[in-house]
C-alpha positions as MATLAB code, in Angstrom:
seq = 'MNGISQKLGYAGLIPFVFFALSVLAGSTWALDFFTLYSALILSFMAGACWGVMQAHRDHVSSAELGLSIGVFLWGWLMYFVPHIAGLPGLLLGYWVLVWLERQPVFRQSYKRDYRTMRWTLTLVVSACHAVAFWGLLT';
ca = [
      99.361    4.477  119.592;
     100.853    7.108  117.349;
     104.484    8.134  117.530;
     103.855   11.630  118.866;
     102.082   10.305  121.965;
     105.007    8.035  122.746;
     107.552   10.775  122.081;
     105.714   13.207  124.344;
     105.271   10.578  127.037;
     108.941    9.688  127.127;
     110.019   13.323  126.754;
     108.044   14.042  129.906;
     110.607   11.948  131.768;
     113.439   14.363  130.965;
     112.602   16.867  133.747;
     112.079   14.033  136.247;
     115.508   12.579  135.495;
     117.239   15.966  135.325;
     115.786   17.279  138.589;
     116.283   13.971  140.432;
     119.932   13.820  139.414;
     120.315   17.485  140.326;
     118.922   16.772  143.795;
     121.345   13.884  144.154;
     124.202   16.176  143.076;
     123.316   18.557  145.895;
     121.511   21.313  144.009;
     119.609   23.545  146.422;
     116.845   24.462  143.986;
     116.201   21.136  142.244;
     114.001   19.559  144.910;
     111.465   22.377  144.666;
     111.353   22.055  140.889;
     111.134   18.266  141.062;
     108.203   18.470  143.465;
     106.416   21.092  141.392;
     106.867   19.130  138.170;
     105.730   15.928  139.839;
     102.596   17.610  141.221;
     101.809   19.061  137.788;
     102.220   15.728  135.998;
     100.271   13.824  138.647;
      97.445   16.342  138.317;
      97.540   16.058  134.527;
      97.385   12.261  134.714;
      94.534   12.343  137.235;
      92.656   14.675  134.896;
      93.247   12.322  131.989;
      91.788    9.459  134.039;
      88.807   11.595  134.948;
      88.284   12.390  131.253;
      88.288    8.718  130.254;
      85.798    7.916  132.991;
      83.562   10.838  132.022;
      83.536    9.563  128.438;
      82.333    6.170  129.707;
      80.224    7.359  132.620;
      77.913    4.339  132.487;
      80.873    1.981  133.147;
      82.420    3.649  136.205;
      81.343    4.262  139.754;
      81.124    7.565  141.547;
      83.904    6.301  143.816;
      86.236    5.853  140.837;
      85.434    9.343  139.582;
      85.974   10.699  143.069;
      89.286    8.884  143.335;
      90.640   10.629  140.244;
      89.673   14.018  141.684;
      91.104   12.935  145.034;
      94.464   12.126  143.418;
      94.453   15.546  141.748;
      93.871   17.257  145.101;
      96.328   14.937  146.866;
      99.037   15.921  144.401;
      98.585   19.575  145.182;
      98.510   18.945  148.910;
     101.801   17.065  148.598;
     103.308   20.101  146.885;
     102.660   22.198  149.990;
     103.885   19.778  152.664;
     107.565   19.295  153.565;
     109.492   17.309  150.960;
     110.107   14.459  153.391;
     106.349   13.719  153.214;
     105.595   15.217  149.810;
     107.878   13.010  147.717;
     106.491    9.707  149.022;
     102.997   11.184  148.881;
     103.353   12.103  145.226;
     104.707    8.648  144.468;
     101.683    7.129  146.187;
      99.459    9.215  143.906;
     101.094    7.785  140.791;
     100.547    4.231  142.014;
      96.912    4.953  142.876;
      96.476    6.000  139.238;
      98.163    2.768  138.088;
      95.639    0.860  140.171;
      92.765    2.968  138.843;
      93.878    2.400  135.265;
      93.594   -1.355  135.799;
      89.807   -0.998  135.964;
      87.882   -2.394  132.960;
      86.996    1.005  131.488;
      90.694    1.764  130.992;
      91.530   -1.639  129.580;
      88.810   -1.002  127.013;
      89.886    2.591  126.345;
      93.673    2.248  126.267;
      95.469    0.103  123.752;
      98.070   -2.354  124.955;
     101.032   -0.289  123.751;
      99.775    2.736  125.692;
      99.312    0.637  128.832;
     102.848   -0.710  128.397;
     104.200    2.804  127.976;
     102.338    4.008  131.094;
     103.798    1.143  133.105;
     107.323    2.018  131.912;
     106.828    5.728  132.598;
     105.524    5.015  136.095;
     108.524    2.811  136.884;
     110.958    5.527  135.758;
     109.027    8.222  137.640;
     109.110    5.985  140.725;
     112.872    5.555  140.411;
     113.271    9.324  140.057;
     111.230    9.878  143.210;
     113.450    7.384  145.041;
     116.595    9.158  143.812;
     115.240   12.575  144.800;
     114.242   11.234  148.211;
     117.699    9.724  148.676;
     119.213   13.080  147.715;
     116.991   14.788  150.268;
     118.236   12.487  153.006;
     121.928   12.818  152.170;
];
């Protein structure tokens, strides 16, 4: 994987961390921004999965294609529900994509370093969702 992809991937964590910490610090606006950013990134990632599967259409099922579109729609639904349900719902969407990306078509399409990066990014995004949720409850 080239350096720019890694830099952009890790740079995408900056708003997650910033908004999650802002929620924890009691900011009144940060939770809305966190949720919006999370929905946008989840939708982007679902679209990327859909693109990989479209490129290898003969190696994926209609259910897998439908799941990527379902995660996209789920992410937007979670944006419009109360945060108490939306934050865990968005997190669920990220983990559905992790599961989807374990299918053979992704193991053939993604190099090991990209898969490692995606795992790391998902763990940090998950931690940020947990922090934002904790901030919501306190």
